[in-house]
VOBA-1610 file (N, C-alpha, C; in pm, whole numbers, padded with zeros to 5 digits, always signed):
BEGIN
Unk+00085-00119+00000Unk+00000+00000+00000Unk+00089+00124+00000Unk+00156+00155-00112Unk+00250+00267-00114Unk+00184+00401-00082Unk+00059+00420-00128Unk-00006+00548-00101Unk-00023+00572+00049Unk-00061+00465+00122Unk-00079+00478+00266Unk+00053+00508+00334Unk+00159+00441+00290Unk+00290+00467+00350Unk+00336+00609+00321Unk+00304+00659+00201Unk+00339+00796+00167Unk+00261+00893+00256Unk+00133+00861+00281Unk+00051+00948+00366Unk+00102+00948+00509Unk+00146+00831+00555Unk+00204+00825+00690Unk+00331+00909+00699Unk+00408+00906+00592Unk+00530+00987+00589Unk+00496+01136+00593Unk+00389+01174+00520Unk+00345+01314+00526Unk+00305+01351+00668Unk+00229+01263+00734Unk+00185+01292+00871Unk+00305+01309+00965Unk+00408+01231+00942Unk+00528+01240+01027Unk+00594+01377+01015Unk+00576+01441+00899Unk+00635+01573+00878Unk+00534+01686+00900Unk+00420+01652+00955Unk+00316+01752+00977Unk+00367+01863+01069Unk+00352+01990+01029Unk+00399+02101+01111Unk+00303+02130+01226Unk+00350+02197+01332Unk+00261+02230+01445Unk+00143+02317+01403Unk+00159+02396+01298Unk+00052+02485+01254Unk-00074+02410+01212Unk-00064+02278+01192Unk-00181+02199+01155Unk-00289+02202+01262Unk-00251+02235+01385Unk-00352+02246+01491Unk-00456+02352+01463Unk-00422+02449+01378Unk-00519+02552+01341Unk-00638+02494+01267Unk-00622+02377+01204Unk-00734+02314+01134Unk-00843+02276+01234Unk-00804+02228+01352Unk-00902+02195+01456Unk-00970+02322+01505Unk-00891+02428+01526Unk-00947+02555+01570Unk-01049+02608+01469Unk-01013+02603+01340Unk-01102+02653+01236Unk-01231+02572+01229Unk-01218+02440+01234Unk-01336+02353+01226Unk-01424+02370+01348Unk-01361+02380+01464Unk-01437+02396+01588Unk-01514+02526+01592Unk-01452+02636+01548Unk-01522+02764+01557Unk-01633+02774+01454Unk-01615+02712+01337Unk-01725+02706+01241Unk-01842+02628+01299Unk-01811+02519+01372Unk-01916+02442+01438Unk-01991+02528+01540Unk-01917+02608+01618Unk-01981+02697+01716Unk-02073+02796+01645Unk-02024+02855+01536Unk-02105+02952+01463Unk-02231+02892+01404Unk-02219+02772+01349Unk-02338+02705+01294Unk-02438+02673+01403Unk-02390+02639+01521Unk-02479+02614+01634Unk-02553+02742+01675Unk-02482+02853+01679Unk-02544+02980+01719Unk-02650+03027+01621Unk-02636+02987+01494Unk-02732+03030+01391Unk-02839+02925+01362Unk-02839+02817+01437Unk-02946+02719+01427Unk-02924+02606+01329Unk-02806+02596+01269Unk-02777+02489+01174Unk-02710+02373+01249Unk-02790+02307+01332Unk-02735+02212+01428Unk-02676+02089+01360Unk-02739+02039+01255Unk-02685+01920+01189Unk-02547+01948+01130Unk-02536+02059+01058Unk-02406+02096+01002Unk-02304+02121+01113Unk-02350+02182+01222Unk-02262+02208+01334Unk-02205+02080+01393Unk-02290+01980+01406Unk-02243+01854+01466Unk-02151+01777+01371Unk-02174+01792+01241Unk-02082+01730+01145Unk-01944+01794+01159Unk-01941+01927+01165Unk-01813+01997+01183Unk-01749+01959+01316Unk-01830+01946+01420Unk-01777+01906+01551Unk-01714+01768+01544Unk-01780+01675+01474Unk-01725+01540+01461Unk-01591+01542+01388Unk-01583+01620+01280Unk-01457+01630+01207Unk-01347+01690+01295Unk-01383+01796+01366Unk-01285+01860+01452Unk-01240+01770+01565Unk-01333+01691+01620Unk-01299+01600+01730Unk-01204+01490+01684Unk-01230+01436+01566Unk-01141+01332+01513Unk-01001+01388+01490Unk-00996+01508+01431Unk-00865+01570+01408Unk-00794+01600+01539Unk-00870+01646+01639Unk-00809+01675+01771Unk-00753+01549+01834Unk-00826+01439+01826Unk-00778+01313+01883Unk-00650+01267+01814Unk-00646+01281+01682Unk-00526+01241+01608Unk-00406+01327+01646Unk-00428+01457+01656Unk-00320+01547+01692Unk-00277+01528+01838Unk-00373+01500+01926Unk-00339+01475+02066Unk-00255+01349+02080Unk-00291+01244+02007Unk-00212+01121+02011Unk-00071+01145+01958Unk-00063+01221+01850Unk+00068+01252+01793Unk+00151+01338+01889Unk+00085+01428+01960Unk+00151+01513+02060Unk+00217+01427+02167Unk+00145+01327+02215Unk+00197+01240+02320Unk+00309+01152+02267Unk+00289+01097+02146Unk+00392+01010+02087Unk+00523+01086+02068Unk+00513+01207+02017Unk+00635+01286+01996Unk+00701+01321+02130Unk+00620+01348+02231Unk+00675+01378+02363Unk+00753+01260+02419Unk+00701+01139+02396Unk+00763+01019+02450Unk+00881+00970+02366Unk+00871+00981+02233Unk+00970+00917+02145Unk+01061+01014+02072Unk+01014+01138+02053Unk+01094+01235+01979Unk+01104+01363+02061Unk+01166+01352+02177Unk+01168+01462+02272Unk+01230+01589+02214Unk+01339+01573+02139Unk+01407+01690+02083Unk+01316+01764+01985Unk+01250+01688+01899Unk+01159+01752+01803Unk+01040+01814+01874Unk+00989+01746+01978Unk+00875+01799+02052Unk+00911+01934+02113Unk+01027+01945+02175Unk+01070+02071+02236Unk+01086+02179+02130Unk+01144+02142+02015Unk+01163+02238+01907Unk+01030+02294+01860Unk+00931+02208+01843Unk+00800+02253+01796Unk+00726+02330+01905Unk+00743+02289+02031Unk+00676+02359+02141Unk+00727+02501+02157Unk+00851+02525+02118Unk+00910+02658+02132Unk+00859+02756+02026Unk+00796+02707+01921Unk+00744+02794+01816Unk+00601+02834+01850Unk+00558+02956+01812Unk+00420+02999+01842Unk+00311+02902+01801Unk+00321+02833+01683Unk+00216+02737+01648Unk+00196+02626+01749Unk+00295+02603+01837Unk+00276+02503+01941Unk+00159+02534+02032Unk+00125+02663+02045Unk+00013+02703+02130Unk-00122+02667+02071Unk-00125+02620+01946Unk-00253+02574+01891Unk-00306+02454+01970Unk-00217+02383+02039Unk-00261+02270+02122Unk-00357+02318+02230Unk-00326+02433+02290Unk-00414+02490+02393Unk-00540+02548+02329Unk-00521+02629+02225Unk-00635+02697+02164Unk-00736+02599+02106Unk-00688+02495+02037Unk-00779+02396+01978Unk-00857+02323+02086Unk-00791+02294+02197Unk-00858+02222+02307Unk-00968+02308+02368Unk-00944+02437+02384Unk-01046+02524+02444Unk-01164+02545+02349Unk-01137+02554+02219Unk-01247+02569+02122Unk-01336+02446+02125Unk-01275+02330+02125Unk-01352+02205+02130Unk-01432+02196+02260Unk-01369+02235+02371Unk-01440+02231+02500Unk-01558+02326+02503Unk-01544+02442+02443Unk-01654+02539+02438Unk-01773+02483+02360Unk-01745+02415+02251Unk-01855+02357+02172Unk-01921+02243+02247Unk-01844+02161+02318Unk-01902+02052+02395Unk-01989+02105+02508Unk-01947+02215+02569Unk-02029+02274+02675Unk-02163+02322+02621Unk-02163+02376+02498Unk-02288+02422+02437Unk-02384+02306+02413Unk-02329+02185+02399Unk-02413+02065+02383Unk-02466+02014+02517Unk-02418+02073+02626Unk-02457+02026+02759Unk-02364+01921+02815Unk-02255+01895+02746Unk-02158+01795+02792Unk-02054+01864+02879Unk-02095+01896+03002Unk-02009+01979+03087Unk-01888+01904+03141Unk-01901+01777+03171Unk-01788+01705+03227Unk-01672+01691+03127Unk-01698+01651+03001Unk-01588+01652+02903Unk-01530+01792+02883Unk-01616+01893+02885Unk-01566+02030+02869Unk-01477+02070+02986Unk-01514+02028+03106Unk-01432+02056+03224Unk-01297+01985+03213Unk-01298+01862+03162Unk-01173+01787+03145Unk-01082+01858+03044Unk-01140+01910+02936Unk-01060+01981+02837Unk-01008+02113+02893Unk-01086+02177+02979Unk-01038+02298+03045Unk-00918+02268+03133Unk-00927+02159+03210Unk-00816+02121+03296Unk-00691+02089+03215Unk-00710+02017+03103Unk-00597+01981+03019Unk-00531+02106+02959Unk-00612+02194+02905Unk-00556+02315+02843Unk-00492+02406+02948Unk-00549+02409+03069Unk-00491+02490+03176Unk-00355+02437+03219Unk-00334+02307+03210Unk-00203+02249+03243Unk-00101+02279+03133Unk-00145+02274+03007Unk-00053+02298+02897Unk-00018+02445+02881Unk-00113+02533+02910Unk-00099+02675+02881Unk+00026+02740+02941Unk+00052+02730+03073Unk+00169+02801+03126Unk+00301+02747+03073Unk+00307+02616+03050Unk+00431+02556+03000Unk+00462+02604+02859Unk+00363+02592+02769Unk+00384+02632+02631Unk+00400+02783+02618Unk+00325+02859+02697Unk+00337+03005+02692Unk+00479+03048+02731Unk+00533+02987+02835Unk+00666+03022+02883Unk+00772+02994+02778Unk+00769+02875+02720Unk+00874+02839+02623Unk+00860+02918+02494Unk+00738+02952+02455Unk+00719+03030+02333Unk+00771+03172+02352Unk+00733+03236+02461Unk+00775+03374+02485Unk+00927+03384+02499Unk+00987+03282+02556Unk+01133+03282+02571Unk+01205+03287+02437Unk+01141+03237+02334Unk+01205+03231+02202Unk+01152+03336+02105Unk+01085+03438+02157Unk+01040+03547+02071Unk+01158+03625+02015Unk+01136+03684+01899Unk+01233+03775+01840Unk+01156+03886+01770Unk+01228+03977+01711Unk+01163+04089+01643Unk+01109+04045+01507Unk+01007+04116+01461Unk+00949+04096+01327Unk+00905+03951+01306Unk+00810+03908+01386Unk+00760+03772+01377Unk+00634+03766+01292Unk+00600+03649+01239Unk+00475+03633+01162Unk+00353+03636+01254Unk+00235+03621+01196Unk+00111+03635+01271Unk+00093+03535+01383Unk+00165+03422+01377Unk+00154+03324+01484Unk+00191+03378+01621Unk+00260+03493+01624Unk+00298+03551+01753Unk+00175+03583+01838Unk+00061+03609+01773Unk-00061+03644+01846Unk-00127+03523+01912Unk-00072+03404+01890Unk-00128+03285+01954Unk-00114+03289+02106Unk-00022+03371+02158Unk-00014+03385+02305Unk-00144+03446+02357Unk-00202+03538+02282Unk-00331+03596+02319Unk-00444+03498+02294Unk-00440+03428+02180Unk-00545+03334+02144Unk-00557+03222+02248Unk-00444+03164+02288Unk-00447+03055+02385Unk-00502+03104+02519Unk-00461+03224+02561Unk-00507+03280+02689Unk-00655+03312+02686Unk-00700+03377+02579Unk-00842+03411+02569Unk-00927+03287+02546Unk-00870+03183+02483Unk-00944+03058+02470Unk-00977+02999+02606Unk-00880+03005+02698Unk-00906+02961+02835Unk-01013+03047+02902Unk-01007+03178+02877Unk-01107+03268+02936Unk-01246+03235+02884Unk-01257+03209+02753Unk-01388+03176+02694Unk-01444+03047+02756Unk-01362+02943+02760Unk-01410+02816+02814Unk-01440+02827+02962Unk-01357+02898+03037Unk-01382+02916+03180Unk-01512+02991+03205Unk-01535+03100+03131Unk-01658+03178+03149Unk-01780+03098+03105Unk-01765+03020+02997Unk-01876+02936+02950Unk-01917+02835+03057Unk-01818+02771+03116Unk-01848+02672+03221Unk-01899+02739+03348Unk-01851+02860+03376Unk-01901+02932+03493Unk-02050+02962+03479Unk-02091+02998+03358Unk-02233+03024+03334Unk-02315+02896+03336Unk-02252+02785+03295Unk-02326+02658+03285Unk-02335+02584+03417Unk-02226+02583+03493Unk-02225+02502+03616Unk-02211+02585+03742Unk-02177+02715+03731Unk-02195+02805+03843Unk-02083+02847+03934Unk-01963+02788+03938Unk-01864+02830+04037Unk-01812+02972+04010Unk-01819+03057+04112Unk-01776+03196+04094Unk-01627+03206+04068Unk-01548+03118+04131Unk-01402+03128+04113Unk-01362+03107+03968Unk-01441+03028+03895Unk-01411+03004+03755Unk-01434+03131+03673Unk-01540+03204+03705Unk-01568+03330+03635Unk-01461+03434+03667Unk-01420+03441+03793Unk-01317+03539+03830Unk-01182+03503+03766Unk-01151+03374+03760Unk-01029+03332+03691Unk-01033+03367+03544Unk-01150+03347+03481Unk-01165+03381+03340Unk-01149+03531+03318Unk-01197+03612+03413Unk-01183+03757+03401Unk-01036+03798+03406Unk-00960+03735+03494Unk-00815+03764+03502Unk-00747+03728+03369Unk-00783+03611+03315Unk-00724+03569+03187Unk-00765+03663+03073Unk-00885+03715+03080Unk-00933+03809+02978Unk-00843+03933+02973Unk-00816+03992+03090Unk-00731+04111+03093Unk-00587+04076+03057Unk-00539+03960+03103Unk-00404+03917+03069Unk-00390+03897+02918Unk-00493+03840+02855Unk-00490+03819+02711Unk-00478+03950+02635Unk-00546+04054+02683Unk-00536+04185+02617Unk-00394+04240+02629Unk-00334+04224+02747Unk-00195+04269+02766Unk-00102+04192+02672Unk-00121+04060+02665Unk-00037+03978+02578Unk-00054+04017+02431Unk-00173+04060+02393Unk-00194+04105+02256Unk-00104+04225+02226Unk-00101+04321+02320Unk-00017+04438+02301Unk+00130+04403+02289Unk+00176+04310+02374Unk+00316+04267+02369Unk+00344+04195+02237Unk+00251+04111+02195Unk+00269+04039+02068Unk+00273+04135+01950Unk+00188+04237+01954Unk+00185+04333+01843Unk+00320+04404+01829Unk+00388+04427+01941Unk+00519+04491+01936Unk+00623+04404+01866Unk+00597+04271+01861Unk+00690+04178+01795Unk+00642+04137+01656Unk+00527+04186+01615Unk+00468+04145+01487Unk+00526+04227+01373Unk+00560+04160+01265Unk+00608+04226+01144Unk+00486+04264+01060Unk+00452+04392+01057Unk+00330+04436+00988Unk+00337+04410+00838Unk+00457+04387+00785Unk+00468+04355+00643Unk+00403+04221+00610Unk+00379+04140+00713Unk+00312+04013+00692Unk+00170+04031+00638Unk+00110+04148+00662Unk-00024+04174+00608Unk-00024+04159+00456Unk+00087+04198+00393Unk+00097+04191+00248Unk+00158+04062+00197Unk+00237+03994+00280Unk+00309+03878+00227Unk+00289+03750+00308Unk+00211+03755+00415Unk+00192+03638+00500Unk+00124+03524+00427Unk+00150+03403+00475Unk+00095+03283+00411Unk-00041+03242+00467Unk-00098+03324+00555Unk-00229+03294+00613Unk-00240+03327+00760Unk-00131+03310+00835Unk-00139+03331+00979Unk-00142+03478+01018Unk-00124+03570+00921Unk-00137+03713+00953Unk-00277+03748+01000Unk-00375+03665+00964Unk-00513+03688+01006Unk-00532+03672+01156Unk-00440+03606+01224Unk-00454+03589+01368Unk-00447+03724+01440Unk-00385+03823+01375Unk-00380+03957+01435Unk-00521+04009+01462Unk-00614+03982+01372Unk-00753+04021+01394Unk-00832+03918+01470Unk-00802+03790+01445Unk-00874+03683+01514Unk-00854+03686+01663Unk-00735+03725+01710Unk-00710+03733+01853Unk-00799+03838+01919Unk-00822+03950+01850Unk-00912+04052+01903Unk-01057+04003+01904Unk-01096+03932+01799Unk-01232+03877+01795Unk-01252+03777+01908Unk-01152+03693+01934Unk-01162+03597+02044Unk-01168+03669+02177Unk-01095+03779+02190Unk-01102+03859+02312Unk-01243+03916+02331Unk-01304+03961+02222Unk-01442+04011+02230Unk-01537+03899+02269Unk-01513+03778+02216Unk-01596+03663+02255Unk-01580+03632+02403Unk-01458+03640+02453Unk-01435+03617+02596Unk-01513+03719+02679Unk-01509+03846+02634Unk-01587+03948+02705Unk-01735+03918+02704Unk-01786+03872+02589Unk-01928+03839+02578Unk-01965+03724+02671Unk-01878+03624+02681Unk-01904+03510+02770Unk-01902+03553+02917Unk-01814+03647+02951Unk-01810+03697+03088Unk-01936+03777+03121Unk-01985+03852+03023Unk-02112+03925+03042Unk-02227+03826+03061Unk-02226+03718+02980Unk-02330+03616+02995Unk-02324+03551+03134Unk-02203+03526+03185Unk-02189+03469+03319Unk-02245+03563+03423Unk-02225+03694+03402Unk-02280+03793+03495Unk-02432+03795+03489Unk-02489+03770+03371Unk-02635+03763+03360Unk-02690+03645+03442Unk-02613+03535+03444Unk-02656+03418+03521Unk-02640+03442+03670Unk-02528+03505+03709Unk-02500+03535+03849Unk-02469+03684+03862Unk-02568+03766+03895Unk-02548+03912+03899Unk-02456+03959+04011Unk-02412+03867+04096Unk-02324+03905+04207Unk-02176+03883+04175Unk-02145+03850+04051Unk-02005+03826+04016Unk-01922+03953+04031Unk-01973+04066+03980Unk-01904+04193+03995Unk-02005+04306+03992Unk-01961+04425+04034Unk-02055+04536+04049Unk-02088+04601+03915Unk-02178+04699+03920Unk-02226+04762+03797Unk-02115+04836+03723Unk-02026+04902+03797Unk-01916+04974+03731Unk-01825+04878+03654Unk-01792+04766+03719Unk-01709+04665+03651Unk-01780+04609+03529Unk-01909+04588+03543Unk-01987+04535+03432Unk-01990+04632+03314Unk-02004+04762+03344Unk-02005+04863+03238Unk-01871+04870+03165Unk-01762+04861+03241Unk-01629+04862+03180Unk-01614+04740+03089Unk-01659+04625+03137Unk-01648+04503+03059Unk-01726+04513+02929Unk-01845+04569+02935Unk-01926+04585+02814Unk-01858+04680+02715Unk-01805+04791+02765Unk-01741+04888+02677Unk-01617+04830+02610Unk-01536+04759+02688Unk-01414+04699+02633Unk-01450+04591+02531Unk-01553+04513+02560Unk-01594+04407+02468Unk-01637+04464+02333Unk-01717+04569+02337Unk-01762+04632+02212Unk-01643+04692+02137Unk-01551+04755+02210Unk-01433+04815+02146Unk-01348+04707+02080Unk-01334+04593+02145Unk-01256+04483+02087Unk-01320+04432+01959Unk-01452+04424+01957Unk-01521+04378+01837Unk-01503+04478+01723Unk-01509+04606+01754Unk-01488+04708+01650Unk-01348+04696+01591Unk-01247+04677+01678Unk-01110+04661+01630Unk-01095+04534+01547Unk-01165+04428+01587Unk-01160+04303+01510Unk-01220+04323+01371Unk-01331+04397+01363Unk-01390+04428+01233Unk-01293+04509+01146Unk-01224+04604+01210Unk-01129+04687+01135Unk-01015+04601+01079Unk-00962+04511+01161Unk-00857+04421+01115Unk-00908+04333+01000Unk-01030+04285+01013Unk-01089+04200+00909Unk-01090+04274+00776Unk-01133+04401+00779Unk-01140+04480+00656Unk-01002+04499+00596Unk-00903+04530+00681Unk-00766+04551+00632Unk-00709+04424+00571Unk-00726+04312+00640Unk-00670+04185+00593Unk-00740+04136+00466Unk-00872+04155+00459Unk-00944+04115+00338Unk-00900+04201+00218Unk-00881+04330+00242Unk-00835+04418+00134Unk-00695+04377+00088Unk-00610+04340+00184Unk-00474+04299+00149Unk-00475+04171+00065Unk-00570+04082+00091Unk-00580+03960+00011Unk-00617+03992-00134Unk-00695+04098-00154Unk-00733+04138-00289Unk-00618+04208-00361Unk-00545+04290-00288Unk-00435+04366-00348Unk-00313+04277-00374Unk-00284+04187-00278Unk-00171+04096-00290Unk-00222+03952-00279Unk-00285+03901-00383Unk-00346+03767-00375Unk-00241+03658-00354Unk-00276+03561-00270Unk-00190+03445-00243Unk-00276+03320-00252Unk-00304+03275-00376Unk-00402+03167-00393Unk-00349+03027-00362Unk-00219+03007-00356Unk-00166+02872-00337Unk-00194+02823-00195Unk-00207+02691-00181Unk-00238+02632-00050Unk-00115+02632+00040Unk-00137+02662+00165Unk-00036+02652+00269Unk-00110+02610+00395Unk-00049+02526+00478Unk-00116+02478+00597Unk-00158+02594+00688Unk-00087+02706+00677Unk-00121+02822+00760Unk-00250+02891+00715Unk-00307+02846+00603Unk-00437+02901+00561Unk-00548+02863+00659Unk-00528+02755+00738Unk-00626+02726+00842Unk-00630+02839+00945Unk-00515+02907+00960Unk-00509+03021+01051Unk-00572+03146+00990Unk-00621+03135+00867Unk-00706+03238+00808Unk-00853+03207+00836Unk-00889+03082+00822Unk-01028+03041+00844Unk-01069+03065+00989Unk-00982+03031+01082Unk-01018+03047+01224Unk-01053+03192+01259Unk-00972+03292+01225Unk-01012+03430+01256Unk-01139+03473+01185Unk-01158+03426+01061Unk-01283+03458+00991Unk-01403+03407+01069Unk-01397+03279+01109Unk-01506+03222+01186Unk-01518+03285+01322Unk-01405+03318+01384Unk-01409+03378+01517Unk-01473+03516+01514Unk-01446+03593+01410Unk-01509+03726+01399Unk-01661+03711+01389Unk-01705+03612+01312Unk-01849+03587+01299Unk-01910+03547+01433Unk-01846+03453+01503Unk-01897+03407+01632Unk-01895+03519+01735Unk-01790+03601+01732Unk-01783+03714+01825Unk-01899+03811+01801Unk-01929+03840+01675Unk-02039+03931+01644Unk-02172+03873+01693Unk-02194+03745+01668Unk-02319+03681+01710Unk-02330+03678+01862Unk-02221+03654+01931Unk-02223+03643+02077Unk-02235+03779+02143Unk-02163+03878+02091Unk-02173+04014+02147Unk-02313+04069+02124Unk-02374+04036+02011Unk-02511+04081+01982Unk-02606+04042+02093Unk-02592+03918+02143Unk-02678+03871+02251Unk-02636+03930+02385Unk-02505+03936+02410Unk-02456+03978+02542Unk-02489+04123+02572Unk-02477+04212+02471Unk-02499+04355+02496Unk-02631+04402+02438Unk-02716+04307+02396Unk-02848+04338+02342Unk-02838+04431+02219Unk-02763+04385+02121Unk-02748+04458+01995Unk-02784+04363+01881Unk-02914+04335+01862Unk-02956+04234+01763Unk-02915+04266+01621Unk-02887+04392+01590Unk-02847+04427+01453Unk-02714+04364+01414Unk-02635+04320+01515Unk-02507+04255+01484Unk-02525+04113+01431Unk-02642+04055+01451Unk-02660+03915+01410Unk-02656+03899+01259Unk-02708+03996+01184Unk-02704+03988+01039Unk-02561+03983+00985Unk-02477+04084+01020Unk-02336+04077+00976Unk-02265+03952+01026Unk-02298+03909+01148Unk-02234+03790+01201Unk-02264+03667+01119Unk-02390+03653+01073Unk-02426+03536+00993Unk-02362+03542+00855Unk-02354+03662+00797Unk-02287+03677+00667Unk-02141+03635+00679Unk-02074+03682+00784Unk-01933+03647+00804Unk-01917+03498+00830Unk-02017+03437+00894Unk-02010+03294+00920Unk-02009+03214+00789Unk-02096+03252+00696Unk-02100+03178+00570Unk-01976+03204+00485Unk-01918+03321+00499Unk-01790+03347+00431Unk-01683+03255+00489Unk-01681+03241+00620Unk-01581+03153+00683Unk-01606+03006+00647Unk-01733+02967+00634Unk-01763+02829+00594Unk-01714+02802+00452Unk-01732+02902+00363Unk-01681+02887+00226Unk-01529+02879+00225Unk-01466+02961+00309Unk-01320+02957+00320Unk-01273+02821+00373Unk-01350+02765+00469Unk-01316+02633+00524Unk-01318+02528+00413Unk-01420+02531+00329Unk-01430+02434+00220Unk-01313+02450+00122Unk-01278+02576+00092Unk-01169+02600-00003Unk-01036+02549+00053Unk-01010+02577+00180Unk-00883+02533+00240Unk-00883+02381+00256Unk-00997+02323+00292Unk-01004+02177+00303Unk-00976+02111+00168Unk-01030+02169+00060Unk-01002+02115-00074Unk-00854+02125-00106Unk-00792+02237-00068Unk-00649+02252-00091Unk-00568+02152-00011Unk-00612+02123+00112Unk-00543+02025+00196Unk-00552+01885+00134Unk-00669+01851+00081Unk-00686+01719+00019Unk-00597+01708-00104Unk-00592+01813-00184Unk-00506+01809-00303Unk-00359+01797-00262Unk-00321+01866-00156Unk-00182+01861-00110Unk-00147+01722-00058Unk-00240+01660+00015Unk-00214+01524+00065Unk-00204+01425-00051Unk-00288+01444-00153Unk-00281+01356-00271Unk-00147+01372-00341Unk-00100+01496-00349Unk+00029+01521-00412Unk+00141+01458-00330Unk+00127+01465-00196Unk+00229+01405-00110Unk+00233+01254-00128Unk+00115+01194-00144Unk+00109+01049-00159Unk+00170+01003-00292Unk+00175+01092-00392Unk+00231+01054-00522Unk+00376+01098-00539Unk+00431+01167-00438Unk+00570+01212-00446Unk+00665+01095-00425Unk+00789+01119-00452Unk+00890+01015-00431Unk+00908+00991-00283Unk+00946+00869-00242Unk+00966+00838-00102Unk+01075+00922-00036Unk+01161+00981-00116Unk+01270+01058-00056Unk+01223+01191+00000Unk+01109+01238-00046Unk+01059+01365+00006Unk+00908+01366+00005Unk+00843+01283+00088Unk+00699+01265+00083Unk+00619+01385+00125Unk+00678+01478+00197Unk+00600+01592+00244Unk+00630+01718+00164Unk+00696+01701+00050Unk+00744+01816-00025Unk+00633+01913-00061Unk+00517+01862-00095Unk+00412+01950-00150Unk+00347+02036-00046Unk+00350+01995+00083Unk+00271+02069+00180Unk+00347+02112+00302Unk+00473+02080+00310Unk+00547+02116+00430Unk+00545+02266+00449Unk+00515+02310+00568Unk+00505+02453+00595Unk+00641+02520+00582Unk+00641+02643+00531Unk+00764+02719+00522Unk+00788+02802+00646Unk+00699+02789+00742Unk+00717+02868+00864Unk+00837+02816+00941Unk+00916+02905+01006Unk+01030+02861+01084Unk+00986+02783+01205Unk+01054+02674+01233Unk+01021+02592+01349Unk+01076+02653+01477
//
């Protein structure tokens, strides 16, 4: 079965950025759930769950058998997709009412987060690609899942912890922006979109914290609640602005070829849609639901396009020579 062996060889060379595929699929599933397309949402959830299980198994295998490579990959910003993908999946499971699996995923991501965050930040340098914003994405992903579970199962300490992570994520965004090479807007391979997606995820975290306050009005006082609402709306506005800039850049400097980092384009697209839909409910702004649904279908179309590119790339890898089975799709991002 040479094709299967070639595919296994491709998987062995899979870059850490592949975790963004789980993030993209998971957030599209969340958006479809929010707009009432439950069957499609569950199909996306199933795909994302299978991919997450495969990546989680590979994560453990590399940790046990390829320690040097595991450390090398963990030191790069895409390594934080392990945390972000886990929190996105947990958030969707909580929406299904599966609180215990969601709590387990929160615990797992909370254990991974400080370790991966520390090693990634230690290896930062100037003029980095969009993956640098994953420090904010991973942190805000924890805030979203924590606030979601706080609203669902009730512990106040979980909501307060999520609030701390929310503010920390905003600080990390500012630090990451100082290390971001803005020229990536014109030449990035897809992960430049995380610059806007991180803000959209921050807005989603704010919306989830507001929802938790609606469930338990004693979480914080009215002044704190007003500040949270104002910051959440401001974050969404900034996310919309980034979306417009990045979409315009794609038209001016088109990059149609497939790259695994294109999954990091789909995730921010879907996240902006989900943030708009969630903020619309949290701050009672129903007019946001229309733009949110439009953006959701754009992200779904982008998901299909990138998935088709991934399938073509895997087919090309399977037909390549055994000496370089991953040639067609290996990421050009620095490890």
